[in-house]
PAVEX-168350 format. One record per residue (C-alpha): residue in three letters; x, y, z. Coordinates in steps of 0.2 Angstrom, whole numbers, plus 5000, padded with zeros to 4 digits. Each point is the difference from the previous one (the first is absolute). Example, Ala and Ser with C-alpha at 12.3 -4.5 7.8 and 13.67 -1.06 7.14 Angstrom:
// residues 2
ala506249785039ser500650174997
// end
This chain:
// residues 475
met500050005000ser501450125003asp501849994993ser501750005010ser500150185002gly498350025008lys499150064986leu498249954997lys499649904984leu498350034992gly499149855009ala500550075017leu499350184995val498449924994ala499849925017leu500450155009val498550104990val498849865003gly500549985018ser499850195003met498450014991ile498949845006gly499650055018gly498349965009gly498950104988ile499849864988phe499349885013ser498650125002leu499750044982pro498449914996gln499050095014asn500950174998met499550014982ala498349925001ala499650145014ser500250144986ala499749924983gly499249874990val500949894986gly499850124986ala500850155010val501349885007leu500649964983ile500050184994gly501050055016trp501249884998gly500450054982ile500250195006thr501249945014ala501049894989val500550144989gly500150135013met501149905012leu501049944987thr500450184994leu500350045018ala501349865001phe500950064985val500050185009phe501049935014gln501149914988thr500450144990leu500450125015ala501149875007asn501150004984arg499950194996lys500250075018pro501249865009asp500550145013leu498150015006asp500249845011gly498950065014gly498549914996val498350064992tyr500050165009ala501750064992tyr499150024983ala498850115008lys501250105008ala501150024985gly498550054988phe498950105011gly501050075016asp500349955017tyr498250005007met499449884987gly501549905003phe499650005018ser498149964998ser500549854988ala501149945013trp498750025014gly498649924990tyr501049854995trp500449975018ile498250035006ser499549884986ala501349875005trp499549995019leu498250024996gly500249844989asn500849925015val498450045011gly499049924986tyr501249855000phe499749975019val498150014997leu500149884986leu501249895010phe498750005015ser498549984988thr500949844993leu500349935017gly498150045003tyr499649864988phe500849875014phe499750115015pro498350094999ile500550125014phe501150104988gly498550044988glu500450104986gly501750055008asn499350155007thr499349935017pro500850045017ala500849835000ala500750024983ile500750185004ile500949935016gly500849864990ala500550124985ser500750125013val501149875008leu500649944983leu500450184995trp501250035015ala500849824999val500450044980his500650185008phe501249945012leu500649874988val500450134987leu500950115013arg501249865004gly500550014982ile499249834994lys499550024982glu499049884990ala501149854997ala500149924982phe499149845004ile498550095008asn499950104984leu500149844990val498749925012thr498750144998thr500250024982val499749814997ala498550025013lys499350144989val500149934983val499649815003pro498150045007leu499850124985val500549874987leu499049865008phe498550135001ala500150054982leu500249814995ile498549945011cys498850154994leu500549984983phe499049835000ala498750055011phe499650174991arg498350024992leu499650114986asp498250025005ile500450075018phe501350114991thr498850084987ala498450005011asp500050195004ile501550074991trp499750185003ala499349975019leu498250074994gly499449895015thr501050095013pro499450184996glu501150065015leu501649994991gly499450144989ser500550024981val501449904991met501050165001asn499750015019gln500449825001val501850014991arg500450165010asn499549905016met501249864996met501550104996leu500750035017val500049815003thr501049974984val501250135005trp500249925017val500449834994phe501450084987ile500950115014gly501849944998ile500150024982glu501350145003gly501149875009ala500849944984ser500950174997ile500849995017phe501049844996ser500750084984ser501750025007arg500049825004ala499649934984glu501349914990lys499350084984arg499250175001ser498749954986asp499449865011val499250115012gly498850064986lys499749814996ala499849965018thr498750135003val499049954985ile500149815003gly499750025019phe498450124997val499349884986thr500149865012val499250095014leu498650074989leu499749824993phe499849945017leu498950145006val498849994985leu499949815002val499650005018asn498750144997val499349944985leu499949825003ser499250045017leu498550094991gly499749834991ile499949915017met498850105009thr498950144996gln500650195002pro498750035015glu500649845009leu501950054997ala499750175007lys499349935017leu501549885004gln501150035014asn501950044995pro501149914995ser498649964988met501149894989ala499849875013ala498250005000val499949994981leu501249845001glu498949935014his498550024989val500949884987val500949875010gly499450015018his500950055016trp501849954995gly499950144987ala499750145012val501449935012leu501349994986ile499650194994ser500050055019val501749935005gly500750064984leu499550185004ile500549995018ile501849964995ser499950134986leu499550135011leu501249965015gly501550014987ala499350164993leu499750095016leu501949985006ser500650084983trp498650134999val500550065018leu501750024995leu499550094983cys499050125011ala501450055010glu501150014985ile498950124991met500250135014phe501849965002ala500550034981ala499050165000ala500850075016lys501749954993asp499850144986his499150135012thr498349964992met499549945018pro500650075017glu501749945006phe499449895015leu499349874988arg501849984994arg500649925016glu500549825000asn500149885015ala501649895004asn499449884987gln499750134986val498250005000pro499150164998ala499349995018asn499050185001ala499249964983leu499549835006trp499350065017leu499050144989thr499449874988asn499349875013ala499250125011met499050074985val499649814996gln499549985019ile498950155000phe499149964984leu499749825006val499150075015ile499050124988thr499549844990leu499149935016phe499150165003ser499550044982asn499749834994ser501250014986thr500149854988tyr501549944991leu499250084984ser499850185007leu501849995007ile500749964983tyr498950134991leu500850135012ala501849934998thr499849994980ser499450195000met501550055009ile501249924987leu499150094986val500950175003pro501949924999tyr499449894983leu499250164993trp501650105003ser501249864992ala498949994985ala500050204998tyr501950025002ala500349864987phe498950094989leu500850165003leu501749944996ala499449934983leu499250174997arg501550105003ser501249884992glu500949995015thr501349854999tyr499449964982glu501250114991gln500549854988ala498449905001leu498550074991ala499149844996glu500249955019arg499450175005lys498349984990lys499749835007asp500350065018leu498950154997ile498549894995ile500449885014gly500250135013gly498450094993ile499049845002ala500749975018leu499550185005leu498249994993tyr499949835010ala500650085015ile498850154999trp498549874996leu500649905017leu499750165010tyr498350034991ala499649815003gly500450015018gly498650145002val499850145011lys500049905016tyr501849934999leu500650174993leu499450085016leu500649865012ser501750004992ala500050205003leu499849965018leu501549895000tyr501050114990ala499850165010pro500849965016gly501649954990ala500450194998ile500650005018leu501449884996phe500350094983ala500250175010lys501149925012ala501249934985lys500050174992arg500650095016glu501349875003val500950064984gly499550185002gln498850014985pro498450094999ile498549875003phe498950044983thr500250084984asn498550104993val499349874990glu500349865014lys499050125012leu498549994989ile500249814999phe500149995019ala498550125002ala499049874989val500549855009val499550095017ile498350044993gly499849824994ala500549945018leu498850115008val498649944990ala500549825003ala500150035019tyr498350085000gly499449864989leu500449875013tyr499450105014asp498350024991gly499949834993phe499950044981leu501749934999thr500549835008leu501649905001
// end
């Protein structure tokens, strides 16, 4: 998989891409999709997602090649193209998305355990929150000691993810019934889902959630044996994951009807397989998911801390987040991250937040970093920056960047006003850390344009706060 110099070959890169993209989302996909769309809208939505996400994958690949000096993660593109506050907001949004995703993982993990132990319910009962809290701090102190994910754990979790998915696809392929699949293609019997356009919009945030990690391929550029392999790995990894996702989603709709799927408890793949083969099917999917989530939690807890640590190193975040302990773990960033996870675990108990509402919020937070990355790639091609000798490439990248930018804007629209306002509520307090970071380097906090942007964020946050108080907005 890797050569003697430690450089990664194509197979290793593909495994990294697939591994970072397949988390817990796919195991809940049948219910998540059925809750928001019928068969016809699901097929249209996957078509839009395939084109949009592929162009986004190409954007990260292009930026990795054309701006190799910007190695600080997704936020570096926003900072280089649109100024310090946009850079900070991207880092802040990406970080919040990552730890909110962890809260979602905890809820899903205990919802899965709820299949075996009813006391855990859908992962948001008092027993589930206590269990999740104990696990959170166990992982926290493991990471503080400098224990990172061992290679064999990574291998076990990857196998645990993929084996149940392959078995699910094969079994459901034979059990698939066209009459169930075509019974109500446009979900006319479920008027509460709204028009086809509404259904497509509503399923969009779920499709983004299951693809988070697509930017991961560009992170490994410097470790690739051949630079060109990164582009190939991105596309192969993307197509592989897309195939798995569409198979799991579409085959489920030929096993159970859309209203039946919408009522399932997550992980809904377990219930679908149980419907076909009996109890052992649910056990297989549940055990695979539990192992997958435990492996993912360790690496994502580390990733959350790394995001803040990297941003603090180039003064995007305050200096205190740059401090490491004796084991070279960014301890302050880790404490801040897991304190937020703990607070939101308690909030899920009182607001009765489900896995789906948490991932919608996590996804809406990552849309800003994705939007600025696409906009920066488009801007580079538009200005011919780094394209002096490559006119044909410039045209191609201009089209790809343009499509990715339109897709990112469409996603903000698809997310709807509710998640835009809730995002503003989470973005606004970040300004405290931004101001602190600016003061530390003796710079004025905002430029004139940034003042206007921040004012808009504050207005959105105030509306959201009032909405939550008044009840017209819910988590």
